[in-house]
C-alpha positions in Angstrom: 74.2 36.8 98.3 71.0 36.6 99.6 68.3 33.9 100.4 66.7 31.2 99.7 66.5 29.7 95.9 62.5 29.5 95.9 62.3 25.7 94.6 59.7 24.3 96.8 61.7 20.7 96.3 64.8 21.4 98.4 65.4 20.6 102.0 65.6 22.5 104.3 68.3 23.0 106.0 70.9 20.9 104.0 72.3 22.3 100.6 72.3 20.8 97.4 73.7 22.1 93.9 71.0 24.2 92.3 70.1 24.5 88.9 72.9 24.1 87.1 72.8 26.8 84.2 72.6 29.4 87.5 76.4 30.7 88.7 77.4 29.5 92.4 76.7 31.8 95.2 78.5 33.5 98.4 78.7 30.7 100.8 76.4 31.9 103.3 73.0 29.3 105.1 69.8 30.3 104.9 66.7 28.2 105.4 64.1 28.3 103.0 60.7 30.0 103.1 57.7 28.8 106.3 54.9 27.2 105.7 51.9 29.1 104.3 48.4 29.0 105.5 47.7 29.0 102.0 48.9 26.8 98.6 52.2 28.3 97.0 50.7 27.4 93.6 48.0 29.8 94.2 47.6 34.2 95.9 44.9 33.8 98.7 45.2 37.3 101.0 46.5 35.8 103.7 49.7 33.7 101.8 51.8 35.4 104.2 49.9 34.1 107.2 52.4 32.2 109.7 52.1 29.8 112.1 54.8 32.1 114.3 55.5 29.3 116.9 56.3 26.5 114.8 58.2 28.7 112.7 59.7 30.2 115.3 61.5 26.9 116.2 61.7 25.9 112.6 64.5 28.7 112.8 66.0 28.3 116.4 67.1 24.9 114.7 68.3 26.0 111.9 70.6 28.4 114.0 71.7 25.1 116.4 72.3 23.3 113.5 74.3 25.5 111.6 76.2 27.1 115.2 77.6 23.1 115.6 78.4 22.8 111.6 80.6 25.7 112.0 81.8 24.8 114.9 81.5 28.0 116.9 80.5 28.7 120.4 77.8 31.3 119.4 76.7 34.9 117.4 77.5 38.5 116.7 74.6 40.7 115.8 74.7 44.1 114.3 71.8 45.9 116.6 70.5 48.8 114.2 67.5 49.7 115.9 64.7 48.0 113.4 62.5 45.2 113.7 65.4 42.8 111.1 68.2 42.7 113.7 65.9 42.8 116.7 64.0 39.8 115.6 67.0 37.4 114.6 68.8 38.8 118.0 65.7 37.4 119.6 66.1 33.7 118.1 70.0 33.6 118.5 68.9 33.9 122.5 66.3 31.7 121.9 68.6 29.1 119.9 71.9 29.2 121.3 71.6 30.7 125.1 72.0 34.8 126.0 74.9 34.4 127.5 76.0 33.1 123.7 75.1 36.2 121.2 76.9 39.1 121.4 74.8 42.4 120.0 76.7 45.8 118.6 75.4 48.9 118.0 77.0 50.4 115.1 76.3 54.5 115.1 77.4 57.5 113.1 77.3 60.7 113.7 73.9 60.8 111.2 72.5 57.6 112.7 68.7 58.6 114.5 69.1 58.5 118.3 66.3 56.6 118.7 68.3 53.7 117.2 70.9 53.3 119.7 68.3 53.7 122.3 65.9 50.7 121.1 68.6 48.4 120.2 69.6 49.2 123.6 66.5 48.1 124.8 66.1 45.6 123.3 69.6 43.4 124.5 68.8 44.4 127.7 65.5 43.2 127.3 67.4 39.8 126.1 69.8 39.6 128.8 72.6 39.5 126.3 76.3 41.2 126.5 76.1 44.1 123.7 79.1 47.5 123.4 78.9 50.6 121.5 81.1 51.6 119.0 80.7 54.7 117.2 82.0 54.1 113.3 82.2 57.8 112.7 86.0 58.1 113.3 87.0 55.6 110.6 84.4 56.9 108.3 86.2 60.5 108.9 89.1 58.5 108.4 88.3 57.2 105.9 86.0 60.3 103.7 83.0 59.4 103.3 81.1 61.4 104.2 83.3 64.3 102.4 83.2 62.3 99.4 79.3 62.5 99.4 79.2 66.1 101.1 81.8 67.2 97.1 78.6 65.2 95.6 75.6 67.1 97.2 77.3 70.8 96.6 78.2 69.5 92.8 74.0 70.0 93.2 73.5 72.5 95.2 76.3 74.1 96.1 74.4 76.4 99.4 75.1 73.1 100.6 77.7 72.8 104.3 77.9 70.2 106.8 75.1 72.2 109.0 72.5 71.4 106.2 70.9 67.3 106.1 70.3 65.4 103.1 68.8 62.0 101.6 68.1 60.2 98.2 64.7 59.2 97.6 63.1 57.0 94.6 59.6 58.4 92.8 57.4 58.1 94.8 53.5 55.7 94.1 54.8 53.1 91.5 51.4 51.6 90.8 50.1 55.1 90.2 52.7 56.6 88.2 55.0 54.8 85.9 59.0 56.0 86.1 61.9 55.7 85.7 64.1 54.3 89.2 66.2 57.8 89.2 67.1 59.2 92.4 66.6 62.5 93.6 68.7 63.9 95.8 66.4 66.5 98.9 68.9 68.9 101.4 67.5 70.2 104.0 68.7 73.5 105.9 69.5 74.1 109.4 66.1 76.2 109.6 64.1 73.2 108.2 63.7 74.1 104.7 64.1 71.5 101.6 65.2 71.2 98.5 65.4 68.4 95.2 66.6 67.8 92.6 67.4 64.8 90.5 70.1 62.9 90.2 72.5 61.8 87.6 74.1 57.9 87.8 76.8 59.5 88.3 76.2 61.7 90.9 73.6 58.7 92.4 76.0 56.3 92.4 78.9 58.7 94.1 76.8 58.9 96.8 75.8 55.4 97.1 78.8 54.4 96.8 80.2 57.4 100.1 77.2 55.7 101.8 78.2 52.0 101.5 81.1 52.2 103.6 78.9 52.7 106.5 77.3 49.2 105.9 81.4 47.2 105.4 83.0 49.7 108.4 79.6 47.5 110.4 81.1 44.1 109.1 84.7 44.6 109.5 83.4 45.2 113.6 81.5 42.6 113.7 83.8 40.0 111.9 86.4 41.4 114.8 84.4 40.4 117.4 82.9 37.0 115.9 86.5 35.9 114.9 87.7 37.3 118.4 85.1 35.1 120.5 84.8 32.0 117.9 81.6 33.5 116.8 79.4 33.5 113.6 78.1 36.7 112.5 74.3 36.3 112.0 72.9 38.3 109.3 69.7 39.7 109.3 68.1 40.7 105.7 64.4 39.7 104.9 63.6 38.7 101.8 62.0 41.4 100.4 65.2 43.1 100.7 67.0 39.7 98.8 64.9 39.3 96.1 65.0 43.6 94.9 69.0 43.4 95.9 68.8 45.9 99.1 71.9 45.4 100.9 75.1 45.8 100.6 78.1 42.9 99.2 80.4 42.6 102.2 78.5 45.3 103.9 75.2 44.0 105.4 75.2 41.4 102.4 78.9 39.9 104.1 77.5 36.8 107.2 78.1 33.5 107.8 74.1 32.8 107.8 70.9 34.3 107.0 67.7 33.6 109.5 65.5 35.4 108.0 66.1 35.5 103.9 63.4 33.1 103.6 61.0 35.7 105.6 58.9 38.9 103.7 58.8 41.6 105.7 55.4 41.5 106.7 56.1 38.0 108.3 59.0 39.1 109.7 57.0 41.8 111.5 54.4 39.0 112.4 57.3 36.9 114.6 59.0 39.6 116.1 55.1 40.4 117.5 55.1 36.7 118.8 59.0 36.8 119.7 58.6 39.7 122.2 60.4 42.5 120.7 60.2 45.7 122.5 57.2 47.8 121.0 59.1 50.5 120.2 60.5 48.4 117.7 57.5 47.4 116.5 56.1 50.8 115.9 59.3 52.6 114.1 58.5 52.5 110.6 61.2 50.6 108.7 64.2 52.7 107.4 67.6 52.9 106.2 68.5 55.1 109.1 71.9 55.8 106.4 71.3 58.8 105.5 71.3 62.3 107.8 68.0 63.4 106.7 65.2 61.1 107.7 64.2 58.5 104.9 62.0 55.2 104.8 62.0 51.7 103.3 59.3 53.0 101.3 60.8 56.5 100.1 64.6 55.5 99.3 64.2 52.1 97.9 60.5 49.7 97.3 58.2 53.0 96.1 55.2 51.2 97.9 53.7 50.2 101.5 55.1 46.5 102.6 51.7 45.4 103.0 51.1 45.8 99.2 54.9 45.2 98.6 55.1 42.2 100.0 52.3 39.8 98.1 52.6 41.9 94.9 56.6 40.3 95.3 54.8 37.0 96.3 53.1 36.6 93.4 55.5 37.6 91.2 58.3 35.3 92.1 56.0 32.4 92.2 55.3 33.8 88.3 50.9 33.5 89.3 49.1 35.4 86.0 48.6 39.1 86.8 44.7 38.3 86.0 44.9 36.3 88.9 46.6 39.0 91.5 44.5 41.5 90.1 41.6 40.0 91.5 43.0 38.8 95.2 44.8 42.4 95.8 41.9 44.9 93.8 44.3 46.3 91.8 43.7 46.0 87.7 46.3 45.1 84.8 48.0 48.4 84.5 49.3 48.6 88.2 50.5 45.2 88.6 52.0 44.9 85.1 54.1 48.1 86.5 54.4 46.8 89.7 56.0 43.4 88.2 58.3 45.5 86.0 60.2 47.1 88.7 60.7 43.7 90.8 62.7 42.8 87.5 64.2 45.4 86.7 65.7 45.5 90.3 66.2 42.0 90.4 68.1 41.5 87.3 70.3 44.8 88.3 71.4 43.4 91.9 71.8 39.7 90.3 75.8 39.9 90.4 75.5 40.9 94.1 74.6 37.4 94.5 77.5 35.6 93.0 80.3 34.4 93.4 83.3 35.9 91.5 83.8 34.8 88.4 86.7 32.6 88.2 88.7 29.9 85.4 89.1 26.9 85.3 92.1 24.8 85.1 93.9 24.1 81.6 92.7 20.6 80.8 90.3 20.6 83.6 86.5 20.1 82.6 83.8 20.5 84.5 84.2 22.4 87.8 85.1 21.1 90.9 84.0 21.6 93.9 85.8 21.2 97.0 83.6 22.0 99.7 82.6 19.4 102.6 79.3 17.5 102.3 76.4 19.2 104.1 78.0 23.2 103.5 75.7 25.5 101.9 74.8 27.0 98.9 74.9 30.1 100.0 72.1 33.4 99.6 70.7 33.2 95.9 67.5 35.0 94.9 66.5 32.3 91.9 63.4 33.1 89.5 
């Protein structure tokens, strides 16, 4: 349920069926990648430089078109205090008008105070209606914190609610060849930290509990979207889409994705053009779902966005390793290591981009598609 198909021949805002051997994905509309300053067939240091004015207008046209097609009155968007949601909100305001955009701040007790503060400041600058909904009671009722903390105590028996925690992948992917195993770090009230590797059961337990935050937030967004006859606007960028960094039926459960064709570095370019507040532009990208601070690089990507995005761009287009080395000043060992990591993450999360498998009715041949003409094929990352 993520991103543009990767086929340069597709139309920009109407969606034909993609390659027949690939499974159909969830219904969610998105754009193809923006016009680049460098050809798609070759790698260039400025391959991810975009014409921000042109791209902003293109996305706004997409938002207007899809809102009309879906027969909705406006858009609901979850404002996290990060650059992706801030940009999506700004584009929605330009496309639909501020009176047709509702921003929701959806913190829990472990959210960083800056998240709500930055989101509120940006919403006020945009002039949109906004509302805060604390999701902590829902998470406590379900036992999200207790389930997660039980895993932490199985690793560190001294862990209590006074501690903070985070999980991370091994750092410096380009310099160290290592498997994608998670490490749990706990921080006691005095600031002393301890870390230990997690086995797959422990890691899955913490991640599963944490993902309930995303799904609870999406439940709140759809409540307001259905109440107002709005659509839910997504905030996922292409860097996340290609690597499966989203939660199915959480931040992945939206009606359309205006940014899923743009790498994170492109999002920052466009956000600056759209006058996103400086505090958000300066903030290091982070998930803000763990009680201890952790960046996107530490938690999942294992390298800075300025390197990651151009490598992903090359990997997606199957550009030769030698050309990547020459353009980026990396060794073939580093590039192959990165490409191997990208492929593993992409393959491991492929199922997130597919509709649940179903059987055909007995006696029928081929699959039927009863969706209306022009309906989206959905968010999917093909390679």
